[in-house]
N, C-alpha and C positions, 0 to 999 in steps of 0.2 A: 504494500500500500504506500509506503513512504516514497519510493521512486515515482509513483504516479502523482502524488501530491506535489513533489518538488517541481515537476515539469508542467503542472496544470494550473497553478495559481496565477491569475491575472492581477490580483490585488489582495491586500490583507495578509493575515498571518494564520497559521495553524500551529497549535502547541502540542508537541509530543509529550505526553504525561506518563508517569510511572507509579505503579502501586507495588511496593516491596512485599506486601502480604498476599497478593493474589496467587491462586493456584498452590495452596499449601506452602506458602513462603518462597516459592520460586520466583514470584514477581511477574509482572507483565505491563505492557504499554497500551495506551489508547490515544486517540487524536481528538482534539477539541478546538473549536473556534473561539474559546474563552480561556483566558489565563487562569481563571478561577478553577479550583479543583472540585469536581463533582464525580467522585469515584463510582464508576459503573459496576464494579465488582462487588461492593458491599452495601450499596444503597444507603439507606438512612443509618445503618449501624456505624459506618465509618465514611460518611459522605465526603469529608475533607481530608481523608488520608491519601497522600500521594504528593508528587512534586512535578514541576515542569522540568523536563530534561533538555528540551531543545525547542527553538522557535524556527519554524519553516516559513520562509518568505518567498 
């Protein structure tokens, strides 16, 4: 997905975000158009858990 995003953005930014606790502590990434963390893996339990790893422009 990341190579597609890098070549497709005409404007704006996409944020590559990371949750270290996803998948039994193995961690995983997701992409968002917001810098704010809204963790898709744990929903309301840990909605703000995670960090921005990279900004794709």
